[in-house]
C-alpha positions in Angstrom: 105.8 90.0 189.9 106.9 87.4 192.5 104.0 85.2 191.8 104.5 85.4 188.0 108.2 84.6 188.4 107.6 81.6 190.7 105.0 80.2 188.3 107.3 80.8 185.4 110.1 78.9 187.1 107.8 76.0 188.0 106.3 75.7 184.5 109.8 76.0 182.9 111.1 73.2 185.1 108.1 71.1 184.1 108.8 72.0 180.5 112.3 70.6 180.7 111.0 67.4 182.1 108.3 67.1 179.4 110.9 67.8 176.6 112.7 64.6 177.7 109.6 62.5 177.3 106.5 63.3 175.2 103.7 65.8 175.4 100.3 64.7 174.3 101.9 62.2 171.8 103.7 65.0 170.0 107.3 63.8 170.1 109.9 66.4 170.9 113.0 65.5 168.9 116.1 67.5 170.0 118.4 65.9 167.4 118.5 69.0 165.2 119.9 71.2 167.9 116.4 72.8 168.3 116.0 74.8 171.5 113.2 73.9 174.0 110.5 76.3 172.9 111.4 75.7 169.2 110.9 72.0 169.8 107.2 72.5 170.0 107.3 74.6 166.8 109.2 71.9 165.0 106.8 69.2 166.0 103.8 71.3 165.0 105.2 72.2 161.6 106.3 68.7 160.9 102.8 67.5 161.6 101.3 70.3 159.5 103.6 69.4 156.5 102.5 65.8 156.7 98.9 65.9 157.8 97.9 69.4 157.3 98.2 69.4 153.5 95.5 69.1 150.9 94.8 65.3 150.8 91.2 65.8 149.7 89.2 65.9 146.5 90.7 64.8 143.2 93.5 67.4 143.1 96.0 67.1 145.9 97.8 70.5 146.0 100.9 71.3 148.0 99.0 73.8 150.3 98.0 73.8 153.9 94.4 73.5 155.1 93.1 76.2 157.3 91.5 74.0 160.0 92.8 70.7 161.3 91.3 68.5 164.0 94.0 68.1 166.7 92.9 64.5 167.5 92.4 63.0 164.1 94.8 65.3 162.2 92.3 65.7 159.4 90.5 68.7 157.9 86.8 68.7 158.8 84.7 69.4 155.6 82.1 71.1 157.9 83.8 72.3 161.1 81.8 72.8 164.3 80.6 76.4 164.8 82.1 76.7 168.3 83.1 80.4 168.7 82.5 81.2 165.0 79.9 84.0 165.7 82.2 85.8 168.1 85.5 85.2 166.3 84.6 85.9 162.6 80.8 86.6 162.4 80.8 85.0 158.9 81.6 81.3 158.6 83.5 81.6 155.3 86.2 83.8 157.0 87.4 80.6 158.6 88.0 79.1 155.1 86.0 76.0 156.1 87.2 72.9 154.3 89.7 75.0 152.6 93.0 76.8 152.3 93.9 80.5 152.4 97.4 81.8 151.7 96.7 85.1 153.4 95.8 83.6 156.8 98.7 81.2 156.5 101.3 84.0 156.1 102.4 83.8 159.8 102.8 80.1 159.7 104.9 80.3 156.5 107.0 83.0 158.2 107.5 80.6 161.1 108.7 77.9 158.6 111.2 80.3 157.1 112.4 81.3 160.5 112.9 77.7 161.6 114.9 77.0 158.5 117.0 80.0 159.3 117.6 78.9 162.9 118.3 75.3 162.2 119.8 75.2 158.7 117.2 72.6 157.7 115.7 74.0 154.5 112.7 71.6 154.4 110.5 74.2 156.0 111.4 77.0 153.7 111.1 74.7 150.7 107.6 73.7 151.8 106.6 77.4 152.2 108.0 78.1 148.7 106.0 75.3 147.1 102.8 76.4 148.8 103.2 80.0 147.7 104.3 79.0 144.2 101.2 76.8 143.7 98.8 79.5 144.7 100.5 82.3 142.7 100.4 80.1 139.5 97.1 78.4 139.9 94.8 80.3 142.2 94.4 83.7 140.6 91.5 85.6 139.0 91.0 87.5 135.8 92.5 90.6 137.2 95.5 88.6 138.4 94.6 89.0 142.1 95.6 86.0 144.2 92.6 83.9 145.4 93.2 84.7 149.1 91.9 87.1 151.7 88.8 87.9 153.7 86.2 86.9 151.2 88.0 84.1 149.4 89.3 80.6 150.0 90.1 77.5 148.1 87.9 74.5 148.9 90.1 71.4 149.1 87.2 69.0 148.9 85.6 70.6 145.8 88.9 71.6 144.2 87.5 75.0 143.5 87.9 78.7 144.4 85.1 79.7 146.7 84.0 82.7 148.8 81.1 84.7 150.1 79.3 88.0 149.6 79.8 88.6 145.8 79.1 92.0 144.3 79.0 93.7 140.9 82.5 94.9 139.9 83.2 97.9 137.8 84.2 95.7 134.9 80.7 94.3 134.7 80.8 90.9 136.4 79.5 89.7 139.7 82.6 88.7 141.6 83.8 87.6 145.1 85.9 90.6 146.0 89.6 90.6 146.8 90.2 92.0 150.3 93.3 92.3 152.4 94.0 94.2 155.6 97.0 95.3 157.5 96.5 92.9 160.4 97.8 90.2 158.0 101.4 91.0 157.4 102.3 89.7 154.0 105.8 88.3 153.4 106.1 90.1 150.0 109.8 89.5 150.0 109.4 85.7 150.2 106.6 85.7 147.6 108.8 87.8 145.3 111.7 85.4 145.6 109.3 82.6 144.5 107.5 84.4 141.6 108.1 88.1 141.2 106.0 88.2 138.1 102.9 87.1 140.0 103.6 89.5 142.8 104.0 92.3 140.4 100.6 91.5 138.8 98.9 91.2 142.2 100.2 94.6 143.4 99.4 96.2 140.0 95.8 94.9 140.4 95.7 96.5 143.9 96.6 99.9 142.3 94.1 99.4 139.4 91.1 98.2 141.4 91.5 99.1 145.1 92.6 102.7 144.6 89.5 104.1 143.1 90.6 107.7 142.8 94.0 108.1 141.3 94.1 111.8 142.2 93.0 111.9 145.8 94.2 108.4 146.8 90.8 107.2 148.0 90.6 103.4 148.3 88.0 100.7 148.6 88.7 97.6 150.8 87.1 95.6 148.0 89.1 95.2 144.8 86.2 95.8 142.5 86.9 99.3 141.2 83.8 100.8 142.9 83.5 103.4 145.7 83.4 101.6 149.0 84.8 101.5 152.6 88.1 103.3 152.7 89.2 101.7 156.0 92.7 102.7 157.1 93.5 99.1 157.8 92.9 98.4 154.1 94.9 101.5 153.0 97.8 100.4 155.2 98.0 97.0 153.4 98.1 98.8 150.1 100.8 101.3 151.2 103.0 98.3 152.3 102.5 96.6 148.9 103.4 99.8 147.0 106.5 100.5 149.0 107.6 96.9 148.7 107.4 97.3 144.9 109.5 100.5 145.2 112.1 98.7 147.3 112.5 96.1 144.7 112.3 98.1 141.5 113.3 101.6 142.5 110.5 102.7 140.2 109.4 106.1 141.7 105.8 105.7 140.7 105.4 103.0 143.4 106.6 105.4 146.1 104.4 108.1 144.8 101.4 105.8 144.9 102.1 104.8 148.5 102.5 108.5 149.5 99.2 109.3 147.7 97.3 106.8 149.8 99.0 107.9 153.0 98.3 111.6 152.2 94.7 110.8 151.6 94.3 110.0 155.3 96.7 112.7 156.5 94.6 115.4 154.8 91.5 114.2 156.6 92.9 114.3 160.2 91.8 116.9 162.7 94.3 119.7 162.5 94.3 120.3 166.3 94.5 116.7 167.6 96.1 114.8 164.7 93.3 112.2 165.1 91.9 110.7 161.9 88.7 108.6 161.4 89.0 105.0 160.6 86.7 105.4 157.5 86.8 109.0 156.3 84.3 108.6 153.4 81.6 107.3 155.8 80.9 110.8 156.9 80.8 112.2 160.5 77.3 110.9 161.2 78.6 107.4 161.1 80.7 106.2 164.1 83.8 105.1 162.1 83.5 108.3 159.9 84.0 110.5 162.9 86.0 108.5 165.5 89.6 107.5 166.1 90.0 103.8 166.9 92.9 101.4 167.5 92.8 99.9 164.0 94.7 103.2 163.2 97.3 102.8 165.9 97.5 99.0 165.7 97.3 98.4 162.0 97.6 101.5 159.9 100.6 102.9 161.8 102.4 99.6 161.6 102.1 99.8 157.8 103.4 103.4 157.8 106.4 102.4 159.9 107.1 99.4 157.6 106.9 101.7 154.6 109.4 104.0 156.3 111.7 101.1 157.1 111.6 99.9 153.5 112.0 103.3 151.8 113.4 105.8 154.4 110.7 108.2 153.3 110.3 110.5 156.3 106.7 111.4 155.7 105.6 107.8 156.6 107.5 107.9 159.9 106.2 111.4 160.8 102.6 110.6 160.0 102.8 107.4 162.1 104.3 109.2 165.0 101.7 112.0 164.9 98.9 109.5 165.1 100.6 107.4 167.8 101.5 110.5 169.9 97.9 111.7 169.7 96.5 108.4 171.0 99.2 108.1 173.7 98.3 111.6 175.0 94.5 111.5 174.5 93.7 107.8 174.7 95.2 106.9 178.1 93.1 106.9 181.2 95.4 107.6 184.2 92.7 106.5 186.7 92.3 103.0 185.4 95.7 102.5 183.7 93.8 101.5 180.6 93.4 103.0 177.1 90.1 104.2 175.7 88.5 102.2 172.9 87.6 105.2 170.7 88.0 109.0 170.7 86.0 111.8 169.1 88.0 113.9 166.7 88.5 116.6 169.4 90.1 113.9 171.6 87.2 113.3 173.9 86.9 109.6 174.9 83.7 107.9 173.9 82.3 106.6 177.2 80.6 103.3 177.9 78.6 101.3 178.5 78.7 99.0 175.5 75.6 98.2 173.5 74.5 94.6 173.6 72.8 92.8 170.7 71.9 89.2 170.0 72.9 89.5 166.4 75.9 91.6 165.4 74.7 91.5 161.7 71.4 93.1 162.6 70.4 96.8 162.4 71.6 97.4 166.0 74.8 95.5 165.4 76.7 98.6 164.2 76.2 100.3 167.6 77.2 97.1 169.4 80.5 97.0 167.5 81.6 100.4 168.8 84.3 100.0 171.4 82.8 102.4 173.9 84.6 102.8 177.2 88.0 101.1 177.6 89.6 98.7 175.2 89.1 95.0 175.9 92.5 93.3 175.7 91.2 89.8 175.1 88.0 90.3 173.0 87.4 87.6 170.5 86.6 89.3 167.2 89.3 89.0 164.6 88.3 92.2 162.7 86.3 95.2 164.0 87.6 98.3 165.8 89.6 97.0 168.8 93.3 96.2 168.4 95.0 96.6 171.8 97.7 94.0 171.5 98.6 95.2 168.0 98.8 98.8 169.3 101.1 97.7 172.1 103.4 96.0 169.5 103.4 99.1 167.3 104.5 101.4 170.2 107.4 99.1 170.9 108.3 98.9 167.2 108.0 102.7 166.9 110.4 103.2 169.8 112.9 100.9 168.3 112.8 102.7 164.9 112.7 106.3 166.2 113.9 106.4 169.8 110.9 108.6 170.7 110.4 108.4 174.5 106.6 108.8 174.1 106.5 105.6 172.2 108.3 103.7 175.0 106.1 105.3 177.7 102.9 104.1 175.9 104.4 100.6 175.4 105.2 100.4 179.1 101.6 101.3 179.9 100.3 98.5 177.8 102.7 96.1 179.3 101.6 97.0 182.8 98.0 96.6 181.8 98.6 93.2 180.3 100.6 92.1 183.4 97.6 92.8 185.7 95.0 91.5 183.3 95.8 88.0 182.1 93.9 86.2 179.4 90.6 84.9 180.7 89.8 88.2 182.5 86.4 89.7 181.9 87.1 93.4 181.4 84.0 94.8 179.7 80.4 94.1 180.6 77.4 93.8 178.3 79.4 93.4 175.1 77.9 91.7 172.0 80.4 88.9 172.7 79.6 88.5 176.4 78.7 84.8 176.0 82.2 84.2 174.8 83.8 86.2 177.6 81.7 84.4 180.2 82.2 81.0 178.6 85.1 79.9 176.4 86.9 83.2 177.0 87.5 82.2 180.7 89.8 79.4 179.6 92.3 81.8 177.9 92.7 83.5 174.6 93.6 82.8 171.0 97.0 81.5 169.8 97.6 84.7 167.9 97.0 86.9 170.9 99.4 84.8 173.0 102.0 85.0 170.3 101.7 88.7 169.7 101.8 89.4 173.4 105.0 87.3 173.8 106.6 89.1 170.9 105.6 92.5 172.3 107.1 91.7 175.7 110.3 90.4 174.1 110.5 93.5 172.0 110.3 95.6 175.1 113.0 93.5 176.7 115.3 93.9 173.7 114.9 97.7 173.6 115.1 98.3 177.4 117.1 95.4 178.8 114.7 95.1 181.7 114.5 91.5 182.7 110.9 91.7 183.9 109.7 91.8 180.3 111.6 88.7 179.4 110.3 86.9 182.5 106.7 87.9 181.6 107.2 86.8 178.0 108.4 83.4 179.1 105.5 83.1 181.6 103.0 83.9 178.8 104.7 81.3 176.5 104.5 78.6 179.2 100.8 79.4 179.7 100.2 79.2 175.9 101.9 75.8 175.6 100.0 74.5 178.7 96.6 75.6 177.3 97.0 75.0 173.5 99.6 72.3 172.8 97.9 68.9 172.2 98.9 65.8 170.2 101.7 67.7 168.5 99.6 70.6 167.4 98.6 74.0 168.8 94.9 74.6 169.1 93.6 78.0 168.0 92.0 78.5 171.4 91.9 76.5 174.6 88.2 75.7 174.2 88.5 74.5 170.6 89.5 71.0 169.2 91.1 72.6 166.1 94.3 74.0 164.8 93.0 77.0 163.0 94.9 79.5 160.8 92.5 82.3 161.4 93.2 82.0 165.2 96.8 83.0 164.5 98.7 79.9 165.5 101.5 81.0 163.2 102.1 84.1 165.4 102.5 81.9 168.4 105.0 79.6 166.5 107.0 82.6 165.5 107.0 84.1 169.0 108.3 80.8 170.5 111.1 80.8 168.0 111.9 84.4 168.9 111.9 83.5 172.6 114.4 80.7 172.2 116.8 83.0 170.3 116.6 85.7 173.0 117.2 83.1 175.8 120.3 81.8 174.0 122.2 85.0 174.8 119.9 87.7 176.3 122.7 90.2 176.9 123.9 90.0 173.3 120.4 90.5 172.0 119.9 93.6 174.2 123.3 95.0 173.1 122.5 94.5 169.4 118.9 95.7 169.9 117.9 92.9 167.5 118.0 89.1 167.0 120.7 88.0 164.7 121.0 84.3 163.6 124.3 83.1 162.1 124.1 79.8 160.4 127.3 79.0 158.6 128.0 81.9 156.3 124.4 83.0 156.4 123.4 85.9 158.7 119.7 86.6 159.3 118.1 89.5 161.2 114.8 88.4 162.7 111.9 90.9 162.8 110.8 91.5 166.4 107.3 92.9 165.5 105.8 89.5 164.6 103.3 90.6 162.0 
């Protein structure tokens, strides 16, 4: 820890010096009483609101573009491939030449938070205008928003685009609506802007994603057909339904959320409490017979959010059961790491990994399996590995429940992260090994830096142990050093782009959190939360950064 602390002090001293000048031409203006880390956020958001909007095509909409060149501050119509194969596997997931309200959710949350912290409503007003435009203009016949993992809006063509269409149950070939629990949706903010549109979106989720209204079976694609019932999709739907219940007190929404949650609960192993990521795949398929960290890192977060919104005990108890099972069966004492996947009886699935030159080929499915230990800094934005998310969920679960097993697991992740910085090659012979041996050596994605900072801050808040705050600050300094350029944050140290899919918004939010904690660390620990008072307005800031 001594080396980490010395480095943190040196970088922080340099940070203070930089703040009084300029950093890569991004002017840091302290006139709005913005704290040091938040200054970077303010500059980045100011530039995004000026240069990162739709200025292309015939229709100039009040929306953000998903990719922005940090040098020219323009959106490339055809972005360079770079890490595309390893990061998203499919080009359209980056929303090239376009905009995607789903992947912009963390950035908009950072805008709302900055307005809360400073009293300057410009950022919140921008986020509201963006959301309003999409909810009024970019919707389909079923009233789904045109957002998500298959869809984006092309700002050059002024058209709703996407990839991999399929035949929907209503008889049309459509680009499917798809959302997952790794993208936390600010339903409350969207509701405040247009509750009618939000209601129709969530009603469409019930109509077309929940394909069996008796069992609760879902399909990740909103086409009404039988399909992949991933827990990370089900978690997103549970959150949507419980949000509707929290706003309307209409019991049917709570019943719908419980139906989906119980669908997975009934399919767990009765002895181990492990559940497969995709139950309807069958046990012969890997994700139909294995427990992976999309359950702990994504699905359990959704269950805990549902519990927090509704106080429905079953959501909490199911989440704790899954999390306790993985904490017990998934930790490898010898290495200090967690296993990537478990069989239903709790046996770890050993390595080595399977290499393939093409993850979309016939042998790509085997290559995607996280055999052996988890890889903290792997590049793929989807898939079956969610170590940082899982760490966050254990801290969040401890804050909500006080269960000591949750804190123990969170500490284990923190220790692993502390000895394994971004840029470390942990796993050999992976399908993404060229990334790990190349650009991955320079660091990790903005979202992973941001989520890690928030996780460490969360641990500090619930334990009061200074080492976690010091480590969070050191990680923040590293992220700024590697990613901040010309007033913007790159999505990755090896990329010339700000990129929404790389999770820049999570880093922005984490830096805002860090400043709030540093203002009065003892008070934050005493309150076990971050409370911002601006005039007569009192705002409680979420620590989980989702």
